[in-house]
Structure formats: structure tokens, C-alpha cells
N, C-alpha and C positions, 0 to 999 in steps of 0.2 A: 799298505802295499806289501810290507814285509810279511804280514800274516797270510796274505793271499799267496805269496811265493812259497811259504812253508807248506801251505795246503797242496800246491801243485807238486812240490818235491815229494811229499808223502805219497801222493797219488801215483807218481812215477815208480816209487819203490814197490808199491802194491802191484804194479803191472808186471814186475819181474821177480816174483817171490822165490822161484826155484833156480834162478841163475846163480851158479857157483861163484862167478867172479864178483858178485855184489853181496855175497853172503857174509863177508867179513865186516866187522864193525867199522874198521878204518875206511873201507870204500863207501859205506853208507854215509859216513860223516863227510867225506870228500864230495859226494854227489849232492848232498843237501846244501853244503856251503856254496858250491858252484851254481846251483839253481837260484839260490837266494840272491847272489851277487849279480847274476846276469839278467834274470827275468825283469826287474824293475826298469832297466834300461830299455829292454826290448818292448815292454808292455806300454810305455808312455811315449807318445809321439812328441818330438821336440817342438816346443812352442816357438812360433815365428818371432823374430827380433823386430819389434815395432820401430825402434830408433833407426835401425838399418834400413827398413823399408821406407820410412819417412825421408831419410837422406837420399835414397835412390830415386823415388818417384814423386816426392812432394816438395822438397826443398827448393827445387828450381823455380817454382812459382810462388811459394810461400815464405822462402827464406829459411836459413838454418835454424833459427829460433822462433819461427812463426811471425816474424816482424813484417812480412810482406815484401814483395819485389816490384819495383817500378816497372810499368808497362806489362806486367803480368797480373798479379793480384796484390794490389798495394795495401789492402786492409790487413791489419794484424789478425792472426788467428786467435781471437778471444771471443767468448760468448757465454751463453747460459744453457745451451742444449744439454740434455742428459747424455750419458755415455751411450745409451742404447740408440738414441736418435742420431748421434754423431757417427756411430758405427754403421747404421743403416744408410746414411747419406753417402759415406765413403764407399760402401759396398755397391751402391747403385750408380754413383756419378763420378767418382774420382779414380784416377787423376783426370783433370779436364781434357777432353778430347780423346781420352783413352779409357772410357768407362769399362768396368769389368776387369781391369788389369789388377785391381787390388780388391779382392773379395774374400768372403768367408773368414777363416782364421786370420788371414793377413789384414783384412779390414778391421777386425776386432783388435788386433795387436797394435796397429798404427793409431787407431782411435784412442786406445788406452794411453799410448805414449803421448799423443798430442794433448789429451785432456790433462794428464799429470804434469807435463812439461811446461805448457804455457796457455792452454785454452781455458780451463776452469777458473772460477773466481779465486780459489785457493792458490792456484799456480800464479795467477796475475799478481796477487798480493805478495807472494813469495819473491817473484822476479822484479816487481816494481813496488817496493814498500811505500805505502801511502802515509804522508805526513801532513800535519796542519800547515797550511801555506801562509806565508807572510803576505798580507793583502791590505790595500788601503781601503778607505770607506767607499762603499758603492754610492751611486747618486742618491738613492733613497736614504742611506745612512747619513750621508753628509747633510742633506736637507734637514733631517730630523735632529741631528746632533747640534747644528748651529742654532736651530730654533730653541732647543732645550738648554743651550748654553746661556740664553738670556731669560729662560722661563722663570728661574728663581728670583730674578730681579724685577720681572714684570708683574709679579703677584699671581696668586692662584685664582682658579675659577670655582664658582659654587658647584656642588654636585648637580648633575643634570636632572635628576628626579624623573618623575613619570609624566608630568604635565607638558603638553606640547603647545606651540604657538608663541606669540609675542605679547608682551604686556602693552596694552594701548591705553594712553591717558588722553582724554578728550577735554577740550577747552571750548568755551563759548565765544571767544574772541580770536583775533589773528595771532596774538602773542601767547607764549607759553607761560602764562601768569597764574600763579597758584590761586589767586582770587577768582579767576574765571574758570577754574577746574569744574567740569561737569561730573565726570565719573571716570573710573578706570575698570578695565576688564582684560581678559586674555582672549585675543583673536587668533583662531587657528591658522588663518592665512590673511594676507593683505590683498584682498580682491573685492573691492567695493565700488558700487555706483549708488551713492546716497540719494540721487534724484535731486529735485529742486529744494527739498526741505533740509537736507543734511542730516547728521546724526541726531538722535533723539535729544531734545533739549537745547540744541544749538541754534544759533541765529540763522535765519535763511540767507543772510548776506555773508556772514563770516564765521569761521570756526577753525580750530587747529587740532591736529592729532599727532602725538609722538608715540611711535612703537619702538620698544627696546627689548633686548634679550640676547640670546646666543644663537649662532648659526652653526650647525653640525654638518660636516662634509665627509663623504666616504672615500673619495678618490683624490689623489694629488693631481693638480693641473690647473689650467686657466678656467675661471668661472666668469661668464658674462652676465652682468646684472642689468635688468631693465625696469625702470619705473615708468609707468604709463599714467599720465595725469595732465590736466590742463591747469593745475594749480601750482603754487610755489612749493618746492621740495628740496630736501638735501638728504643724501644717503651716505652713511658711514659704514664701512666694512673693515674690520680688523684694524681700526685706527680711530682713536677717540678724539683726535685733533683735526686732521684733514679729511674732509668728506671725499668719497670716491666720485660722487656726482653732486654738483651744486647747480641747481636750477631754481634759485629762490625767487627770481623775477619771472613770473609766468606770463604766457601770452593769452591765456584763456581758452586756447584751442588744445584739445587732447592730442598730445604727442608722446613719443617714447624717448626717454633719456637712457643712454646705454654707456657702460664702462666695464672693463674687465680687470681682474686681479688674480694673482696666483695664490692658491691655498693648498695646505698639506692635509691629506686624508687622515681620518681618525682623530681629529681635533675639533675644538669649539672656538668660535670667534665672536667678538662683540659685534652686534649689529644695531643700528639705530636709523630710523626713518622719520623725518619731520615733514609734515605736510600742512598747508593751510589754504583756506579759501577766503578770498576777499573780493566780493562783488563779481565773482565769476559765474558763468552760467553752467559750468560743468562741475560734477562732483565725483569723477572717476579717479580711483586711486588703486593701482595694482602693483605688486612687486613680484617679478618673475626672474628666472635665471636660465642659463644654459650651462649645465655641468659637463665635465669631460665625458665624451661618448654619449651625451644626452641631447635631447631636443628642448626647445624653449618651453617652459612650463611655469605656472605659478609655484613659488617655493612652497613645497608641501609641509604640512604641520609636523611630520616626523623629523624634519630637519631643523626645527625651531624649538626653542624653550625660553620661557620668561625668567631666566636666571642670568646672573652676571658672569661674563667671561673676560679674561684679560687678553690684550693683543698678543699675537704670535709673530715673531720675526721670521719672515720667509725670504730666503735668498732667491733672487730673480734670475741670476746667471744660469745660462743653459750649459750643461755638461755633456761631453761626448758619451755615447751609449756605453754601458758596461759590457764587459765580455760575458756572453751567455752561452758560449759554445758547449759547455758541459751540462746545460739544462737549467742553470740558475746563475744569477748575477754574481760576478766576482770582481774584486778590485785588484787584478793581477797585472794589468797593462798600464804603463805610464807613457803618455805621449805628450807632445808639446801642447796639444789642444787641452788635455786634462790639466797640465801644469798651469796654463793660462787661466783656465776656468776656476781652479781652486784659489788662485791668486786674486781673481776678480771677486770671488765669493768672500775672501778675507777682507778685501777693501770695502765691500758692502757692509760687512759686520762691524768693521772699524768705524765707518761713518754712522751706523746705527748706535754704537756705543757712545760716541761723542755727542750725538744729538740728544741722547737721553741721559747724559752723564749725571746731572744733578739728581734725577729721580733714582738712578741705579746706585749712586754712591751715598744717597740720603744726605746731600749737602747743598749749600747755596754758595754762589760766587762770593758773598760777603763773609762766609765763615773763615775764621782764622785757621782752623784745622782742616780746611778743605783738602789740601794736598794729602794729608794723612788718610782722610776718608777715601780719596780717590785711589791711593795706592792700595788700601785694604780691598777696595772693590776689584782692582786689577789682580791682586793675589788670588782672590776667590774665583775670579773668572778663569785664570790660567789653571788653577788646581782642578776646576770642573772640567776644563777641556782635556787635561791630561789624565783624568779619572783616578787620581790619587794625590795625597798631600804633597806639597812641594818641599824639597830639601832646601837647606840654607843656600846652597850653590845655585839651585834653580830660581829661588826667589831673587837672588842678586842678578842672575843672567837674564831672566825673562821679565823682571818687573823693576826693581829698584834702580838699576843702572840708567834706566830711561827717564828717571826723575831728577837726576843730578845735574844735568845741563840746564841752561837757561831757556828751556822750551816751555811753551804754553802747556798747561795741563792737558788740553785736548790733543795736542800733538803727541805728547807722551803716551796717552791712552791709545791713540791710533797705532803707534809703534808696538806697544805691548800686544794689542789684539792681532796685528799682522804677524808678529813673530810667533805667537801662540798657535794661530790657525795655519801657519806654514810649517809648523814643527811636525816631524814624524810621530811625535808622541800623541798628537791629535789626529793626524791623517791616517795612521796605520794601526791596525788591530794586531793583537798577539805579540806586541812588543813586551819584553819582560818587565814585570812590576817588582817593586821593592818588597811589597807585602802581598801574600797570596790572597788575602781576603778582598783586597781591592781588585785583583785580577778576576776573582770569582764574581764580584759585583758587576764589573764591566761586561763579562761574558754573558751574564744573566740578562742585563739590560739590552744588549745588542741582539740577543736571541729572541727576546719577546717584544722589544720596542724598536729595534733598529736605531738605538739612540743611547745617550749617556745615562749613567745611574742617577736616580733621584736622591733626595735628601735621606729618605729612609734606608736605602741601600748603603749610602755613604756612612750613615751612623752605624749600621750593622757591621760594616767593614772596619770602622775605627774601633769598635768594641770587640773585634775578632770573633764575630758571631756568624761567620760564613765558612766555617771549617768542615762541618759535617754535612752529609747528604740530607739529613732531617732539617737542618737550618736553611739550607739552600732551597729545598723544596717548599718550605714554609714561605720564603720570600717570593718564589715563583708563583705560588698559589695566590698570594696577595696581589701580585702584578697582573693577574688574569683579568681583573675587573677594570683595568685602565683602558681607555679608548684606544691607546696605541697598540695594545695587544690585540684588541678586536680588529683593528686595521691590518695588523700583521697576519693574523690567521685568515682574514678574508683575502688578503693579497695572495697567500699561499693557495687557498682554494680556487681563486681565479686562475692561477697558473695551472692548477691540477685539471681544470676543465677547459684550459686554453682560451679563456676569455681575453687574455692579453694579446692574443694573435689576431683578434677580430676587431678591426677599426670600425667597420660598418657592415651592415647586412642590407644588401639591395636585391630586390626581386623584380622580375619582369612585370611591368605595369599592365601589359595586355592580359596576363594570366592572373595576377594578384593585384588588382587596382587599389585595394584597400590596405595593402601592406605598405604603410608610410614610414618615413624616418621616425616619426613620433611613436609609432607602434614598435619599431625596432628598439628604440630607447626604452620603452616600457618593458620589453622582454629582458633587457639587460638588468633593469631595476628589479624585476620580478625574480630573476635568478639570484641576484645579490641578496635579496631579502630571504630567499629560501636557504642559501648557504649560511647566512647569519642565524637564521632560526634554528637550523640543525645544530650549529656549533655552540650556541649560547643559551638556548632555551631547552628545558627538559634535561635529558640524560647525556646530551652531546654525543650521541651514538653515531659513529662513522657509517654504520650500515644503513642508517636512514638517508644518507646522501644518495643511496642507490635504490632503496625500497620505498622511500617516502611517496605517499599518494597526494600530498598537499601541494598547492601552488598558490602563489600570491598574484591576485588578479585585480586589475582596475577596470572601470567601465569600458575603456577602449579595447582592452584585451578580451573582456567578456563578450562583447559584441562580435569581434572577429572570430573567436574560437567557439562561440555558442555555449558559453558557460554562464550559469545563473549565479548572480551575486545579490547581496541584500542592499548594499549601499549604492550611492550615486557619485561618490567622489573618493579618490585615493585607492590604495591597495588593501585588499582583505584576503585572509587565508581561507582557501576553499578546498574541501576534500573532493578529490577526483577518483575515488575508489573504483567507480564503474567506467572510468574513461581510459583504462589500459595504460596508465602512466606508471613509470618506475624511476622516481628521483631525477637526477641530472641526466640520465640516459635519454629520457623522453621530454625533457623541458624544451619548450618551443625555441628558446634561444639557441641551445645546442643543436637541435635538429635543423634549424634555419641556417645557422653558421656553417654547418658541415653539409651543405647542399649547394646545388647549382642555382642560378637565378630562376630557371624554369622547372627543374625537377630535382628529385632527391639524388643523393650520391652515396650508395652503399660503400664505395671505396673510402671516401673521406670519413664517413662515420665509422667504418670498420677500423681504419688506422687509429682514430682517436680512441676507440674502445680497446684495441690491442695494446697500445702503448700506455695509456693513462689509467684505464679501468682494470684490465686483467693483468697488466704488468709484464707483457712479453716484448722482447726487443725485436726491432725490425731494422734491417739494413736499407740504405737508400737503394732505389731500383737501379739496375745496371744501365737502363736506358729509359729516359722519360718518354712516355706515350701520351699524346694529347687526345683527350676523349672528344670525338666529333659525333654529335648526335645525328647529323645528316647522313652519316655512313650506314645507318641502320634502318631497317624497315620501320615505318611510322607506327605500325601496330605492335611492335615489340615493347615489353615492359622493361623497366630499368634493370630488374634482376636478369632478364634474358640478355640484355646488352652487355652488362658487366661480365656475365658468365662467358660470353663469346669473346670479348676483348682480352680476357685474362687466361685464355686456354693455353697459350704457349708454356712449355715447361719452365722456361726462364722466369715467367711471371708467377707460376704456381709455388715457387719457393716461399714467397710471402703471401700471395693471395689465397693459398689454401688455408691460411689463418685469418686473413683480413675479411674475405668475402662472407664466410659463415656468420661472423659477428655483425657485419654491416647489413646483411639480409634480414636480420631479426628486427630491424627498425623500419622495414619497408611499409608497414601499416601507417607510417606518418609521411606526409608529403613534404615538399620543399619548404613549407612554412610551419611545419610541425602540427598540422591538423590530421586527425585520425581519418582513415579511409579503409574501405573494404575492397574497392575495385581500382584498377589502373588499366587504362585503355580497354575498358569493358571486361577485363579478366580479373578473377579473384586474386587478391594479394596472397603470395606465398612467402611467409616469413619463417618457415621452418628451415633448419639447417643442421648439419653435423659438424661439430667442432672437434678437431683432433689435438690432443695434448702432446707434450714433448715425448712422453713415454709411449705414445701410440694409442692410449686409451681414447675412446670416442664418447662425446657428450652430445646429446640431442637437445636442441633448442627449438621452442615453438614461437617465442616472442621475446621482447625486450625484458620482460619480467624474469624469464628463465636465465637470461644473461646476468641480470642483477643478483639473482639467487646464487648463481655459480660464482660470481665475483666475491660475494661476501663470505663464501665458504672456501675460497681459494687462498691458500697460504701465500702463493706468489703475488696475488693481487694485493693482499694486505701488506705484504712486505714492500711492494712497490710504493704504496701510499705512505708507509713509514719513511722510506728512504727519500721520497720526494719532499716530505714535510721536513725532515732533518736538513736536507740541503737548502731549502728555502729559508729556514729559520737560522741556521748556523753559518751558512755560506762556506762550508768546508765539506770535504768528502767524509762520509760516515765511517769508513774503515780507518780513517786517521785516528779515530778514538778507540781503536782496538778491534781485533778480528771478531770478538764476541759481542760487540755492541749491537749489531742488527738482531741477533738472537735474543739478547736481553730486552731490547725494546719490544720485540715481538711478544715475548712472554708477558711483559708489563701491559702491553696494549690489550692482550686477550684477557688478562686477569681484571682489567678495569672495565670489562664489557665494551671494549673498543671506544672508550671516551676520547674524543678529540682534545678536550681540554687537558685531561690527565696525560695524554701523549705529549702535548706541548710542554707541560711541566717536566716530564722525564727527559725530553730532548734538551730543554734549556739547562736542566740540572746536570746532564751529561757533559754539556759544553763547559759549564761553570767549574765542574770538578776536575776537568782535564788539566794536567800539568805538563 
């Protein structure tokens, strides 16, 4: 500016070269100084005061600090719009009811003030510093932790291996006598009708079969088991002593015997089924189940293995729902119901400990040193629950003092278990540790397992080998192969595609008569298998969640969707390259879940894609509008109906984003089948999507959306943030303002490996002090 002023001053002097009153050197200097000092002020228009404008026209509705005003606009002024978009919105629509009152330079100034003062993420972090919250165990963490508290005493399980099915031992007589043993083999399923002759080599009148092995379950919940037979039978599930079903005395008539039990996902359980025939006319023997969110089916071979598993202690007490208001479960609320539930859970654990006391303490009632062995067991149990070695004071307070009175050992053990499981050191995470290595071990185990550290982690902590990022990453990589990690990652991915919000999928029977509950259960299983396959097979590439052309299909799905498969039983991986599929976006479960019973729903699908796939925030609508199909002309397509119903300007704030994304899936009907026509009209799946900065992106179909998402920094960042929150159960910014950027760079450098991202997230949590 000063050089421009000097140029103007010189030009003025050249205009008056002959005037005697400016011929003196002094006057020329004076004129030059005057022009230089005055011209900058005159040349630059004064910039509007954004803070003053906000206070004058905005604060009445939004509050002095953007906190919101009751009965006006109660939502805080916080978001992720770019400064350009925020300016444009203010210029066009603000203040409410007086649009165009704040435009141009004023709108730009007030947008800049709002953004810097409280709107942007940086401002939010500055005004409301994020910290690691003190939180108690979530329901999932409690269930897993109590199970693993006894895991070390129950004994380990053999590695699963690759073989599927159960080991069957066949006998020629009614009794399981080694002398009568015919043969043994691995049966993929228990689904037999031996006819009148029975198994090969068995007597036509009597034989016996014992199936043993392990049962693997994916989800936590109640499992209903059914044995269908007319013969005598007993079924043991997760208990080597008491059978779940005991029907040893048979009627000779084929009937179904049912019982239910609760199991924890990501674990293996011992299973044993004994059946015999004695002069019965029937030879039917089947073993089926109904898993959570599933339909009744023969237990598939993928969930069985002919290896040994130890029992798992599963708390049956129901806990109140966790607080999920921020998008992931947190143990931040303490209610009377929660306190009662964790007390009841502790009582269950105490009873289990006393029932198995001799096995856990490796003692017998006749042992002279039994008390010493039981106290040692209790010390080990409490230390495991507290996630670090006990001090002398803790040993006295939590263990030894309860063995000094004239109590029965069983009563002393009950008190120890109750006190330990009611202690904040068990119930709460992030309580300070005496040694940092044990803190790191606990953070690692809860990030990847939602549970207590195992013996290997404890050993590393005791040897102070969890100090460096390299040591911690090494442990995290080891932990990836554990079934509990697989369960945790699947749980996150289920949240990502919102499977947790879908209890059941029901369709109109008059339109989709073959869409049965069994098919709906198949779709859920198919999607779970796809998520597992991407995460754990091959490169674990996040991008394949959106671009993958493969689908897991069983005969029932194949028939309904017109897909050719090779087998006649179970699920197989099929390439659908020519079927216009794009990963989770076009999986029939997702398409069916985000549809109406009769027709598709671009709005529901669009909201899902907006929030979960491309990572853009949406505010709740100002007014709920019920979609009534009867209000439209019967010949209108769904796209035409949605376009009409969302025309109002108040709707377009969000639907200008939602609709273009939802329309790209219109080639798929309410049950996820591909179509080219609707109501006799060609499907129009093309749309124009507008980014925050105003740039427009053209989409032709779901594949274009998938390609956009994998190249979108905001979409990848949203995936990282959601994964962090689900694994760590804490806000990502509590681990430093640069944590998101560091994880983004790490994710990209790993070719977007889901497994390596899990390791980085768990390590970040473990290294935090």
C-alpha cells in the first residue's frame, strides 16, 4: 500500500511541474508525506466488525457464545461447514425471518467471527477442552471381563484350526462302551435320518453316537437349541456337568426338545450331544439353533469344530442399556438399576467361584493346606480383576482379612469375590495405576477385547516391556488373531452399517411373498460374512467394504435373488461383478433394512450414506413429516414422490444432500433386487451432489458413490473416528488435537488396512497418560 501511495504522490508532483509554490524542496517533502499518510486510510474500506454484527442481529436467537436460546434456536452453533458455505447460508437466510439483513461483507465478517469463536472444531476444542472421561464398564465390557476373570482357572481351549464339524464316535450298542466302538469321523452337521438300518455297521435295533467339539458364536445373546429325535438324548452346551437338555428316556416318537442359554460372541464353547437308539422305529437325529437375530436352522459347520473348548462363565443378569447418546456406548451414568445389576452379577460370580472352588484352587476338602491354596486363588482372582499386582495393604483388605474369622472357606470366597467385583478398581476404567505398564496393558485389552489383560500382557507389564510404541504395537498385533478381537471389529463394523438398529426386516407379503424371516436372517449372516471377509482375509482394505463385488450366498438367497451358486448347502462366496453391486452400499440386507415394507426409501438410504459412508453431519429435521404413499398419484416413481415431498426450503437444508445420495440406489427395490423399471418408467439413478465448498459431483449409480467415498478425506476420517470411538469408548480429541491427523496419515500409508488401523488406535489408547 505504501509503494502505491508513493507512486500517487509522485504523479501529483508531475502534474504541477511549473507551479512556483511547490518548487521548493521543503514543500515537495511535505506533500509527499501528507499523501503517504492519508491515502491508505482513504483507499481501504473499513472492514465490518463481525463480533458487533453477531451481537446485534444473531445473539438474540443463538446466544452470546453460540450456546443456543430456549424457544428460539436451542442447538449450539457448532458444525463442520466450510467458511464459504457458512457465509453463503448467512447471506441468503439469516437472521431468521429477516433474510438479506446481513449480506455481502457483513455476512462474510460475521461468518468468520462465528467460525473462529465457537463454530469450527478448533473453536469447540478450545472452548470445551476434551478429556478422557472416568467411565465404568459398559455392558459388553462387564460381560467379557467377568468371563475372562475365570478363564485362567477354567483352562484354555485348543486352537480352532481349519477343520469344521463335530467329532462323532459311533457305537454298535446302546452304551458308550469302548468295546462296542464302530468308528469315529467328523460330521459337518448333525442332521441325520439313518432309516431302518442305522449307521454303517450298527445293529438294526440299537446303536449310540456321541458328538463332541466346540461351538463358535458371533453375537452375544440368547441361543435356543433344538434336538429333534425320537431316541434318547442329552445335550451339553458350555457345561461339562449339567446337560442343557436331558431326554434320555425316549418315547419313540420324533419330537423336538428345546432349551435356551446365553452366550458371548467371539468365543468358543464346549458342546456334546449323546444319542442312542434302542428298539425304536425312528432314526432321526438333528441339532439346530436359533441365534440372536436369526431363524431356526441346523447348526452350520462354520460354527463347529472337532476340538476341545473349556466352559465360559456367562453372567445372566440383565443390565440397563448403556448411554449411547454420542454414537457409542459409554459407562457414564450410574443409576439404581445399574447398581443393582452389577451387585447381582457379583453374586452370580461369587456362587460360580464357590461351586468350582476345588478345581479353581487345585485343592480337595481333605487337603491340610486347603486354606492356603484357596487364599492364593483369591489373591490371583482379585489381582486379575484389578488389572495389576496387589499391594500388601490390598491383599489384607480384599483377601486375608476374610479368612481370619471362623467362616467356612466358601463363605470367605464369596465375600472376597463380592468385594472385588463391587470395587471401583474393577468397575471403572482409567483409574490411576501404580505402574504405567499395567495401565498400558489394560488399555490395550479393553480397546481390542473389551476385557481384561491375558497372561501374556500381564507378563509383559511385569517385565516393563510396555514402555515404547514398538513394544505396544507388537502386543496389539499379537492380539489381532484372538477371537475377541474379531468379535470387537465385527461389532464396530455392524455399528458402522447400523445393523444394530435393525431388529427385524419385514416386507409386505402380497408383494414379496417369498421374503421370509428365514431369508431376512440369511441376509444378516451374509453381510456379517462379508464384513469378516474384508477385515480378516487378504489385505484388510477398508475400500473393499465399499467397492467389493463379492457376496456370500446360500441356496435360499440364490433362489430369491437369481444368483447362480455351485453348492446346495451353506454360504459360498460369489463374484457379482456384472450385477451392479458396490460393497455394503448395495448389500441386500442394507437395501432392505433402509426401505419401506412395500417400496424403496431414498430418504432412509440417503441418510445412512450421508452420515455413515461419506461422513457428513445432519441435524434432526425441524418437523417430522410422515410419508404417506396414498397422497401421491399411483403412477409416480419413488424418486418423483421424494422430490415433491422435500421441495420446501426448510427441507432442502438437509435433503439437498440426502436425496442425491439416496437416488443413486434406486436401481434396487425394497428387498435389494436389481431393476431397470419402476411403474413402467426407466429408473433414474443419476444425481448431482454438492460439496460443502459448493463443488458439484455427478453420480450415475451406487458405484460412483462408493468411488467418491473412498477418495473422500471426510469419509475416511469419519470411518477412523467411528472406529476409534467404538474401540476406545472415549472422544478421539481427548488424545490430543493432532490424533485424528496422525491416524489419517497412518491409515493412508497402510493402504487403508482395517487391522493396522485397529493396532494404531489401540496403541494410541495404551500410550496415553
